[in-house]
Kinemage of the C-alpha trace (Angstrom):
@kinemage 1
@onewidth
@group {chain A} dominant
@subgroup {mainchain}
@vectorlist {calphas} color= white
{ca met a 1} P -124.643 -40.858 108.468
{ca thr a 2} L -123.883 -37.352 107.686
{ca pro a 3} L -126.678 -34.964 106.985
{ca ser a 4} L -127.162 -33.655 103.563
{ca gly a 5} L -126.967 -30.077 104.755
{ca asp a 6} L -123.310 -30.437 105.625
{ca asp a 7} L -122.385 -31.238 102.004
{ca asn a 8} L -123.904 -27.961 100.792
{ca ser a 9} L -121.968 -25.900 103.356
{ca thr a 10} L -118.486 -26.974 102.187
{ca ala a 11} L -119.058 -26.861 98.443
{ca thr a 12} L -118.302 -23.706 96.300
{ca thr a 13} L -121.220 -22.118 94.553
{ca pro a 14} L -121.095 -20.673 91.029
{ca glu a 15} L -121.770 -17.148 92.355
{ca gln a 16} L -118.661 -17.209 94.530
{ca glu a 17} L -116.538 -18.461 91.694
{ca leu a 18} L -117.834 -15.644 89.512
{ca ala a 19} L -117.011 -13.028 92.171
{ca thr a 20} L -113.516 -14.399 92.567
{ca ala a 21} L -112.915 -14.313 88.828
{ca thr a 22} L -114.278 -10.805 88.652
{ca arg a 23} L -111.861 -9.620 91.352
{ca glu a 24} L -108.951 -11.257 89.638
{ca ala a 25} L -109.956 -9.666 86.331
{ca gln a 26} L -110.165 -6.230 87.989
{ca ala a 27} L -106.734 -6.687 89.562
{ca ala a 28} L -105.273 -7.713 86.226
{ca ala a 29} L -106.891 -4.703 84.551
{ca ala a 30} L -105.439 -2.346 87.192
{ca his a 31} L -102.029 -3.898 86.763
{ca ala a 32} L -102.294 -3.570 83.011
{ca glu a 33} L -103.310 0.123 83.378
{ca ala a 34} L -100.316 0.840 85.637
{ca ala a 35} L -98.032 -0.852 83.186
{ca ala a 36} L -99.516 1.234 80.377
{ca glu a 37} L -98.922 4.493 82.365
{ca his a 38} L -95.341 3.454 83.090
{ca ala a 39} L -94.806 2.674 79.416
{ca glu a 40} L -96.255 6.079 78.472
{ca lys a 41} L -93.962 7.827 80.954
{ca ser a 42} L -90.973 5.951 79.599
{ca ala a 43} L -91.986 6.996 76.090
{ca asp a 44} L -92.109 10.659 77.184
{ca glu a 45} L -88.654 10.435 78.759
{ca ala a 46} L -87.343 8.803 75.629
{ca glu a 47} L -88.801 11.614 73.556
{ca glu a 48} L -87.144 14.266 75.801
{ca ser a 49} L -83.820 12.441 75.521
{ca ala a 50} L -84.214 12.440 71.761
{ca asp a 51} L -84.883 16.206 71.796
{ca gln a 52} L -81.789 16.826 73.932
{ca ala a 53} L -79.750 14.695 71.575
{ca asp a 54} L -81.025 16.751 68.655
{ca asp a 55} L -80.045 19.991 70.479
{ca ser a 56} L -76.563 18.615 71.231
{ca ala a 57} L -76.201 17.674 67.615
{ca asp a 58} L -77.191 21.194 66.546
{ca glu a 59} L -74.666 22.715 68.975
{ca ala a 60} L -71.997 20.368 67.669
{ca val a 61} L -72.821 21.458 64.126
{ca asp a 62} L -72.577 25.159 65.175
{ca ser a 63} L -69.227 24.549 66.927
{ca ala a 64} L -67.941 22.811 63.867
{ca gly a 65} L -68.997 25.805 61.762
{ca lys a 66} L -67.248 28.233 64.136
{ca ala a 67} L -64.136 26.074 64.055
{ca val a 68} L -64.177 26.198 60.288
{ca val a 69} L -64.527 30.017 60.372
{ca ser a 70} L -61.670 30.288 62.913
{ca ala a 71} L -59.519 28.081 60.736
{ca asp a 72} L -60.251 30.343 57.757
{ca arg a 73} L -59.327 33.429 59.799
{ca ala a 74} L -56.138 31.792 61.046
{ca glu a 75} L -55.233 30.938 57.490
{ca asp a 76} L -55.887 34.565 56.427
{ca ser a 77} L -53.750 35.823 59.375
{ca ala a 78} L -50.959 33.475 58.360
{ca val a 79} L -51.120 34.835 54.832
{ca leu a 80} L -51.020 38.447 56.145
{ca ala a 81} L -48.102 37.600 58.471
{ca ala a 82} L -46.200 36.048 55.602
{ca ala a 83} L -46.835 39.153 53.523
{ca ala a 84} L -45.707 41.407 56.414
{ca ala a 85} L -42.551 39.319 56.849
{ca glu a 86} L -41.775 39.613 53.163
{ca lys a 87} L -42.361 43.381 53.362
{ca ala a 88} L -40.092 43.634 56.435
{ca asp a 89} L -37.372 41.697 54.630
{ca val a 90} L -37.670 44.089 51.718
{ca glu a 91} L -37.502 47.154 54.021
{ca leu a 92} L -34.534 45.646 55.879
{ca ala a 93} L -32.768 45.073 52.612
{ca asp a 94} L -33.521 48.643 51.571
{ca ser a 95} L -32.249 50.022 54.905
{ca asp a 96} L -28.808 48.444 54.691
{ca gln a 97} L -27.482 51.815 53.594
{ca met a 98} L -28.711 53.527 56.813
{ca leu a 99} L -26.197 54.840 59.334
{ca ile a 100} L -25.495 52.779 62.435
{ca glu a 101} L -26.766 55.610 64.679
{ca glu a 102} L -30.140 55.597 62.900
{ca arg a 103} L -30.682 51.867 63.243
{ca his a 104} L -32.537 50.400 66.218
{ca pro a 105} L -30.360 48.079 68.318
{ca asp a 106} L -32.749 45.184 67.759
{ca glu a 107} L -32.646 45.553 63.955
{ca gly a 108} L -29.736 43.864 62.263
{ca met a 109} L -27.611 43.789 65.442
{ca gly a 110} L -28.832 40.545 66.919
{ca arg a 111} L -30.897 39.968 70.009
{ca pro a 112} L -29.871 41.404 73.380
{ca gly a 113} L -27.927 39.092 75.611
{ca pro a 114} L -28.827 38.020 79.141
{ca pro a 115} L -28.966 40.672 81.898
{ca ile a 116} L -25.817 41.646 83.744
{ca gln a 117} L -25.064 39.507 86.739
{ca arg a 118} L -25.287 41.826 89.748
{ca ser a 119} L -23.342 39.318 91.851
{ca asn a 120} L -20.193 40.157 89.907
{ca pro a 121} L -17.898 42.163 92.250
{ca phe a 122} L -16.981 44.647 89.528
{ca val a 123} L -20.645 45.308 88.744
{ca phe a 124} L -21.445 45.679 92.452
{ca gly a 125} L -18.560 48.090 92.921
{ca phe a 126} L -19.658 50.154 89.938
{ca phe a 127} L -23.238 50.533 91.165
{ca ala a 128} L -22.059 51.176 94.723
{ca ala a 129} L -19.750 53.952 93.529
{ca leu a 130} L -22.576 55.367 91.402
{ca gly a 131} L -24.875 55.410 94.441
{ca val a 132} L -22.227 57.217 96.496
{ca leu a 133} L -21.799 59.829 93.764
{ca val a 134} L -25.551 60.394 93.554
{ca ala a 135} L -25.806 60.754 97.346
{ca trp a 136} L -22.880 63.177 97.401
{ca gly a 137} L -24.452 65.202 94.589
{ca met a 138} L -27.769 65.419 96.430
{ca trp a 139} L -26.007 66.468 99.633
{ca his a 140} L -24.051 69.110 97.745
{ca ala a 141} L -27.256 70.354 96.102
{ca leu a 142} L -28.946 70.605 99.500
{ca gly a 143} L -25.972 72.585 100.773
{ca gln a 144} L -26.228 74.981 97.832
{ca ala a 145} L -29.969 75.392 98.395
{ca arg a 146} L -29.653 75.725 102.175
{ca ser a 147} L -30.692 79.370 102.268
{ca val a 148} L -33.794 78.676 100.190
{ca leu a 149} L -34.711 75.663 102.325
{ca ile a 150} L -34.343 77.770 105.471
{ca leu a 151} L -36.736 80.359 104.018
{ca leu a 152} L -39.228 77.595 103.199
{ca val a 153} L -39.009 76.090 106.685
{ca val a 154} L -39.359 79.483 108.398
{ca ser a 155} L -42.347 80.386 106.206
{ca met a 156} L -44.060 77.066 106.943
{ca phe a 157} L -43.348 77.500 110.650
{ca ile a 158} L -44.876 80.989 110.660
{ca ala a 159} L -47.875 79.783 108.639
{ca val a 160} L -48.536 76.910 111.065
{ca gly a 161} L -48.169 79.342 113.963
{ca leu a 162} L -50.632 81.807 112.434
{ca asn a 163} L -53.125 79.097 111.445
{ca pro a 164} L -54.866 79.109 114.873
{ca leu a 165} L -55.536 82.841 114.398
{ca val a 166} L -56.953 82.152 110.931
{ca glu a 167} L -59.212 79.443 112.353
{ca trp a 168} L -60.293 81.866 115.087
{ca phe a 169} L -61.530 84.301 112.444
{ca met a 170} L -63.181 81.403 110.584
{ca arg a 171} L -65.113 80.468 113.727
{ca arg a 172} L -66.388 84.051 113.779
{ca gly a 173} L -68.006 83.548 110.369
{ca leu a 174} L -65.303 84.605 107.906
{ca lys a 175} L -64.268 82.387 105.004
{ca arg a 176} L -60.712 81.064 104.957
{ca gly a 177} L -59.555 83.346 102.149
{ca leu a 178} L -60.812 86.448 103.933
{ca ser a 179} L -59.406 85.226 107.256
{ca val a 180} L -55.994 84.686 105.679
{ca gly a 181} L -56.152 88.193 104.184
{ca val a 182} L -56.962 89.743 107.565
{ca val a 183} L -54.164 87.855 109.346
{ca phe a 184} L -51.673 88.710 106.603
{ca leu a 185} L -52.644 92.396 106.794
{ca ile a 186} L -52.105 92.347 110.560
{ca met a 187} L -48.677 90.763 110.041
{ca leu a 188} L -47.730 93.414 107.457
{ca leu a 189} L -48.789 96.196 109.802
{ca ala a 190} L -46.771 94.629 112.622
{ca val a 191} L -43.624 94.341 110.490
{ca ser a 192} L -44.013 97.906 109.231
{ca gly a 193} L -44.571 99.196 112.746
{ca val a 194} L -41.452 97.446 113.986
{ca gly a 195} L -39.412 98.939 111.171
{ca phe a 196} L -40.656 102.476 111.781
{ca ala a 197} L -40.069 102.110 115.526
{ca ile a 198} L -36.568 100.620 115.461
{ca val a 199} L -34.816 102.226 112.482
{ca pro a 200} L -34.890 105.848 113.781
{ca val a 201} L -33.681 104.785 117.231
{ca val a 202} L -30.810 102.713 115.823
{ca thr a 203} L -29.787 105.579 113.535
{ca asp a 204} L -29.791 108.084 116.404
{ca gln a 205} L -27.772 105.749 118.602
{ca ile a 206} L -25.142 105.194 115.922
{ca asp a 207} L -24.851 108.944 115.271
{ca gly a 208} L -24.637 109.652 118.999
{ca leu a 209} L -21.987 106.969 119.456
{ca ile a 210} L -19.841 108.401 116.693
{ca lys a 211} L -20.215 111.979 117.989
{ca asn a 212} L -19.646 111.208 121.688
{ca ala a 213} L -16.814 108.715 121.253
{ca pro a 214} L -14.070 111.413 121.204
{ca gln a 215} L -15.391 112.874 124.467
{ca trp a 216} L -15.364 109.444 126.103
{ca leu a 217} L -11.788 108.967 124.987
{ca asp a 218} L -10.868 112.332 126.527
{ca leu a 219} L -12.360 111.151 129.824
{ca leu a 220} L -10.399 107.936 129.607
{ca gln a 221} L -7.184 109.905 129.152
{ca lys a 222} L -7.562 111.365 132.659
{ca ser a 223} L -7.072 107.911 134.181
{ca lys a 224} L -3.500 107.380 135.424
{ca thr a 225} L -3.376 103.704 134.487
{ca leu a 226} L -4.709 104.321 131.017
{ca asp a 227} L -2.378 107.309 130.688
{ca glu a 228} L 0.649 105.096 131.400
{ca leu a 229} L -0.555 102.507 128.893
{ca asp a 230} L -1.201 105.216 126.338
{ca asn a 231} L 2.302 106.579 126.755
{ca lys a 232} L 3.645 103.145 125.823
{ca tyr a 233} L 1.239 102.093 123.048
{ca his a 234} L -0.531 105.332 121.996
{ca phe a 235} L -3.781 103.433 121.562
{ca ile a 236} L -6.000 106.416 122.506
{ca gln a 237} L -4.638 108.543 119.681
{ca lys a 238} L -5.077 105.652 117.285
{ca ala a 239} L -8.660 105.148 118.482
{ca gln a 240} L -9.419 108.870 118.058
{ca asp a 241} L -8.029 108.879 114.550
{ca tyr a 242} L -10.007 105.771 113.685
{ca ile a 243} L -13.298 107.085 115.094
{ca gln a 244} L -12.911 110.541 113.526
{ca asp a 245} L -12.195 108.991 110.149
{ca pro a 246} L -15.048 109.981 107.744
{ca ala a 247} L -14.880 106.557 106.133
{ca leu a 248} L -15.636 104.757 109.422
{ca ala a 249} L -19.152 103.754 108.377
{ca gln a 250} L -17.924 102.390 105.059
{ca lys a 251} L -15.147 100.440 106.752
{ca ala a 252} L -17.491 99.035 109.386
{ca phe a 253} L -20.011 97.687 106.856
{ca gly a 254} L -17.587 96.792 104.091
{ca gly a 255} L -18.261 99.899 102.062
{ca ile a 256} L -21.412 101.295 100.531
{ca leu a 257} L -21.741 98.316 98.201
{ca gly a 258} L -21.537 95.871 101.103
{ca val a 259} L -24.166 97.775 103.062
{ca gly a 260} L -26.399 97.814 100.009
{ca lys a 261} L -26.014 94.059 99.579
{ca val a 262} L -26.870 93.408 103.218
{ca val a 263} L -29.932 95.650 103.111
{ca ala a 264} L -31.109 94.267 99.770
{ca gly a 265} L -30.632 90.683 100.956
{ca ala a 266} L -32.560 91.351 104.170
{ca leu a 267} L -35.423 93.015 102.273
{ca phe a 268} L -35.535 90.195 99.721
{ca asn a 269} L -35.601 87.513 102.429
{ca thr a 270} L -38.319 89.353 104.330
{ca phe a 271} L -40.436 89.748 101.204
{ca thr a 272} L -39.928 86.083 100.274
{ca ile a 273} L -40.945 84.905 103.741
{ca leu a 274} L -44.082 87.060 103.655
{ca ile a 275} L -45.164 85.751 100.253
{ca leu a 276} L -44.441 82.118 101.115
{ca thr a 277} L -46.267 82.500 104.423
{ca leu a 278} L -49.296 83.832 102.557
{ca tyr a 279} L -49.262 80.872 100.152
{ca phe a 280} L -48.814 78.324 102.931
{ca leu a 281} L -51.604 79.884 104.994
{ca ala a 282} L -54.020 79.846 102.058
{ca ser a 283} L -53.209 76.291 100.952
{ca leu a 284} L -52.540 74.630 104.314
{ca pro a 285} L -55.668 72.372 104.225
{ca ser a 286} L -54.951 71.187 100.678
{ca val a 287} L -51.279 70.613 101.540
{ca lys a 288} L -52.302 68.459 104.496
{ca arg a 289} L -54.729 66.443 102.389
{ca ala a 290} L -52.093 65.892 99.712
{ca ala a 291} L -49.555 64.756 102.316
{ca tyr a 292} L -52.032 62.396 103.984
{ca ser a 293} L -53.055 60.903 100.626
{ca leu a 294} L -49.516 59.519 100.230
{ca val a 295} L -50.083 57.259 103.237
{ca pro a 296} L -51.711 53.811 102.744
{ca arg a 297} L -55.473 53.866 103.271
{ca ser a 298} L -55.312 51.504 106.254
{ca arg a 299} L -53.119 53.975 108.182
{ca arg a 300} L -54.358 57.256 106.756
{ca asn a 301} L -56.774 58.012 109.582
{ca arg a 302} L -54.131 57.400 112.241
{ca val a 303} L -51.511 59.470 110.432
{ca ser a 304} L -53.956 62.340 109.855
{ca ile a 305} L -54.813 62.432 113.564
{ca leu a 306} L -51.132 62.490 114.554
{ca gly a 307} L -50.325 65.079 111.878
{ca asp a 308} L -53.104 67.404 113.003
{ca glu a 309} L -51.958 67.039 116.603
{ca val a 310} L -48.369 67.897 115.627
{ca leu a 311} L -49.529 70.999 113.758
{ca thr a 312} L -51.712 71.962 116.707
{ca arg a 313} L -48.758 71.721 119.064
{ca val a 314} L -46.545 73.761 116.769
{ca gly a 315} L -49.232 76.417 116.530
{ca gly a 316} L -49.673 76.308 120.303
{ca tyr a 317} L -45.933 76.762 120.786
{ca val a 318} L -45.887 79.806 118.530
{ca ser a 319} L -48.913 81.282 120.295
{ca gly a 320} L -47.403 80.581 123.710
{ca gln a 321} L -44.018 82.014 122.749
{ca phe a 322} L -45.738 85.112 121.376
{ca thr a 323} L -47.541 85.522 124.698
{ca val a 324} L -44.253 85.209 126.607
{ca ala a 325} L -42.575 87.735 124.279
{ca leu a 326} L -45.522 90.105 124.589
{ca cys a 327} L -45.287 89.998 128.390
{ca ala a 328} L -41.536 90.700 128.206
{ca gly a 329} L -42.085 93.646 125.851
{ca val a 330} L -44.909 95.175 127.904
{ca phe a 331} L -43.022 94.944 131.216
{ca met a 332} L -39.880 96.322 129.559
{ca phe a 333} L -41.865 99.268 128.175
{ca ile a 334} L -43.251 100.032 131.652
{ca phe a 335} L -39.769 99.790 133.207
{ca leu a 336} L -38.209 102.107 130.610
{ca glu a 337} L -40.976 104.651 131.146
{ca ile a 338} L -40.256 104.581 134.871
{ca val a 339} L -36.464 104.697 134.578
{ca gly a 340} L -36.539 107.694 132.227
{ca leu a 341} L -35.810 106.204 128.780
{ca arg a 342} L -39.165 107.259 127.334
{ca glu a 343} L -37.601 108.199 123.995
{ca tyr a 344} L -36.484 104.635 123.353
{ca ala a 345} L -39.172 102.739 125.289
{ca val a 346} L -41.225 101.542 122.290
{ca ala a 347} L -38.246 100.532 120.165
{ca leu a 348} L -36.464 98.705 122.983
{ca ala a 349} L -39.670 96.928 124.003
{ca ile a 350} L -40.039 95.655 120.419
{ca val a 351} L -36.403 94.533 120.396
{ca val a 352} L -36.964 92.619 123.644
{ca met a 353} L -40.083 91.010 122.159
{ca phe a 354} L -38.185 89.763 119.126
{ca thr a 355} L -35.209 88.477 121.114
{ca ala a 356} L -37.592 86.655 123.493
{ca phe a 357} L -38.468 84.283 120.638
{ca ile a 358} L -34.894 82.929 120.699
{ca pro a 359} L -34.675 80.107 123.261
{ca met a 360} L -32.130 80.264 126.096
{ca val a 361} L -30.062 83.255 124.907
{ca gly a 362} L -32.798 85.552 123.601
{ca gly a 363} L -33.523 87.149 126.964
{ca leu a 364} L -29.810 87.777 127.578
{ca ile a 365} L -29.448 89.453 124.181
{ca gly a 366} L -32.388 91.750 124.935
{ca val a 367} L -30.981 92.670 128.349
{ca val a 368} L -27.556 93.512 126.875
{ca val a 369} L -29.096 95.751 124.190
{ca val a 370} L -31.237 97.609 126.730
{ca ala a 371} L -28.317 97.978 129.135
{ca leu a 372} L -26.074 99.437 126.424
{ca ile a 373} L -28.712 102.039 125.588
{ca gly a 374} L -29.134 102.723 129.290
{ca phe a 375} L -25.399 103.326 129.791
{ca thr a 376} L -25.527 105.983 127.069
{ca asp a 377} L -28.026 107.879 129.250
{ca gly a 378} L -26.228 107.338 132.534
{ca leu a 379} L -24.254 104.861 134.618
{ca trp a 380} L -27.001 104.177 137.139
{ca val a 381} L -29.589 103.857 134.396
{ca gly a 382} L -27.511 101.148 132.720
{ca ile a 383} L -27.000 99.315 136.036
{ca ala a 384} L -30.736 99.485 136.722
{ca cys a 385} L -31.432 98.010 133.276
{ca leu a 386} L -29.013 95.151 133.972
{ca ile a 387} L -30.561 94.384 137.372
{ca tyr a 388} L -34.103 94.504 135.947
{ca gly a 389} L -33.176 92.261 133.039
{ca ile a 390} L -31.572 89.628 135.277
{ca val a 391} L -34.469 89.597 137.747
{ca tyr a 392} L -37.131 89.470 135.044
{ca gln a 393} L -35.349 86.611 133.261
{ca gln a 394} L -35.545 84.521 136.408
{ca ile a 395} L -39.242 85.289 136.815
{ca glu a 396} L -39.910 84.501 133.167
{ca asn a 397} L -37.922 81.261 133.178
{ca tyr a 398} L -39.453 79.853 136.365
{ca val a 399} L -42.941 81.425 136.550
{ca val a 400} L -44.264 82.946 133.312
{ca ala a 401} L -42.934 80.631 130.586
{ca pro a 402} L -43.662 77.278 132.327
{ca arg a 403} L -47.292 78.224 133.009
{ca ile a 404} L -47.868 79.316 129.422
{ca met a 405} L -45.888 76.566 127.693
{ca arg a 406} L -47.365 73.759 129.777
{ca arg a 407} L -50.593 74.111 127.812
{ca ala a 408} L -48.860 74.320 124.436
{ca val a 409} L -46.074 71.701 124.478
{ca asp a 410} L -45.543 68.940 126.991
{ca ile a 411} L -41.805 68.259 126.961
{ca pro a 412} L -39.275 67.960 129.810
{ca gly a 413} L -36.910 70.813 130.545
{ca ala a 414} L -33.815 68.782 129.722
{ca val a 415} L -35.211 67.962 126.278
{ca thr a 416} L -35.876 71.674 125.714
{ca val a 417} L -32.266 72.591 126.489
{ca ile a 418} L -30.809 69.777 124.377
{ca ala a 419} L -33.101 70.561 121.438
{ca ala a 420} L -32.237 74.265 121.555
{ca leu a 421} L -28.505 73.517 121.643
{ca leu a 422} L -28.693 71.083 118.730
{ca gly a 423} L -30.915 73.387 116.678
{ca gly a 424} L -28.623 76.337 117.255
{ca ala a 425} L -25.558 74.295 116.308
{ca leu a 426} L -27.185 73.085 113.074
{ca leu a 427} L -29.061 76.150 111.780
{ca gly a 428} L -28.152 78.990 114.110
{ca val a 429} L -30.991 81.214 115.316
{ca val a 430} L -33.470 79.563 112.947
{ca gly a 431} L -32.565 76.142 114.300
{ca ala a 432} L -33.004 77.328 117.885
{ca leu a 433} L -36.450 78.684 117.005
{ca leu a 434} L -37.572 75.431 115.365
{ca ala a 435} L -35.937 73.079 117.868
{ca ile a 436} L -38.553 73.060 120.629
{ca pro a 437} L -41.675 72.473 118.465
{ca ser a 438} L -39.756 69.855 116.495
{ca ala a 439} L -38.805 68.107 119.736
{ca ala a 440} L -42.438 68.240 120.873
{ca ala a 441} L -43.580 66.645 117.597
{ca ile a 442} L -40.935 63.893 117.826
{ca leu a 443} L -41.889 63.122 121.437
{ca leu a 444} L -45.562 62.909 120.460
{ca ile a 445} L -44.786 60.416 117.681
{ca ile a 446} L -42.579 58.357 120.019
{ca arg a 447} L -45.291 58.215 122.679
{ca glu a 448} L -48.138 57.375 120.317
{ca val a 449} L -46.322 54.990 117.957
{ca trp a 450} L -43.154 53.530 119.404
{ca val a 451} L -44.239 53.264 123.051
{ca arg a 452} L -47.605 51.761 122.107
{ca lys a 453} L -45.953 49.102 119.951
{ca ala a 454} L -43.519 48.341 122.773
{ca asp a 455} L -46.397 47.974 125.244
{ca ala a 456} L -48.338 45.721 122.873
{ca ser a 457} L -45.356 43.442 122.179
C-alpha cells in the first residue's frame, strides 16, 4: 500500500495554480504593452509621413504656380517678339530706298556662305604670297629704321653697363632717381671733357698738316728716285697745287654743307643716346618687370633669374672693358709724357681709351693714331710710339684683359673672336662692341637651358 503522504506530494495545490496564472497574466500584459508602444510608434511615423506628403504637395502647388507664371512670361515674350518682327519688317520695307553701301551685308543680301576652304591651292597660294609680302615689308621697314634701332640698342647697352654704378650709389643710401642723376651728370662731364680735350688737338694737327705739307713735298723732291718719277708724271707739282688750294677743306668734307650735316648728325645722335640712356637707366627695373610678366607664371621665376644674370654679365663686361681702356689710357699718358709729347698727352690718352672699347682692332687704331702724331714731332718719336703700342697690345691681350674679363664674362677665346667678327660684319663698330656680351648671354642660356635639358633626357 502506498502511504497517503505520497499522494499529497504529486498533486497541484490551488496556490501554485494561482501563481502560474498570475505569471501568465503579467507576461500577457507586458506583451500587450509592447504591442501598444509599437503601435504608437507606427502611428507617429505615419503622421510624419503624412506631414512630408503635405509638404511635397505644397511644393508641387508652388512649382505649378511658377510654371504658370513662366508660361505667361513666355507668352508675353512671344507677343513682344512678334511685334518686334513686324516692326523690323516695316523698317526693312522703309529702307528699300537706301543705298547699297549703307546697307549691312546681313540685311537684304542673304546669309553669309560657308567659310573659304583653306585646302584650295589657289587660296593657299594667295595667303602664302600675302605672308611673303608682309614679311618683306617688315624687313624693309627694319632696314629703314636701322639707324634708330642702333641708337636704341647702344643706349640700352650703355644703360645696362652703367646700372652697376647706379646700384653702387643706391647701396650708399641714395634713392634710384638721385643715383641715376649723379651717374648721368658724371657721364655728361666725361663727354664734355673728351670734347674739350680732343677738338683743339685735332684742329691744330689739321692746320699743321696743311701748313707743313708743302715743306715735306720740297724734301721729297730732293730724292733722286722721286725726282725721276716726278719728271715723268709731275705728281709733286699736282700735289702742291692740290694742298695749297684754299678750297681743300671744302673738297675733303664735301663742302661746308656736308661738314655741317656730319656735325649736326653726330651731335643729334649723341644727344639722342644720352636722353635714351637716361630714360633706360631710370626705368630699368620697371622694364624688367614688364618683360618678365610676359612669361608664363610657371617659368617666370626661372626666366627672371636668367635675365638678371644676363644683365649682370653685360654690366660686368662694360665695367671690365672700361677698366681695360682706363689702364690703356693711363699708361699711354705716362708714355707720352716721357717721350716728349706733353702737349697732346691728354687728348691722345682719351683717344686710346675710346679705341680700346673696340674689340680686336681698337688697340691697333689707337696705336696708328698715336704714331702719326708722333711722326709729326720726329721720326724717332713716331718709331717709339709704334714700338710701345705693339708691346703694350701684347701685354694687354695676354695679361691685363684676361685677368679682368675672367671675372666679368666666361667665354672661350675662339668664341670672342668669332663673335667680334660677326658683329663687325653685321653692324660695324657697334656690332663689334655688342658682340662679346651678346655671346656671353647666349652661352649662359645654352648652358642653363639647353645643356640641362640634354642631360635630363
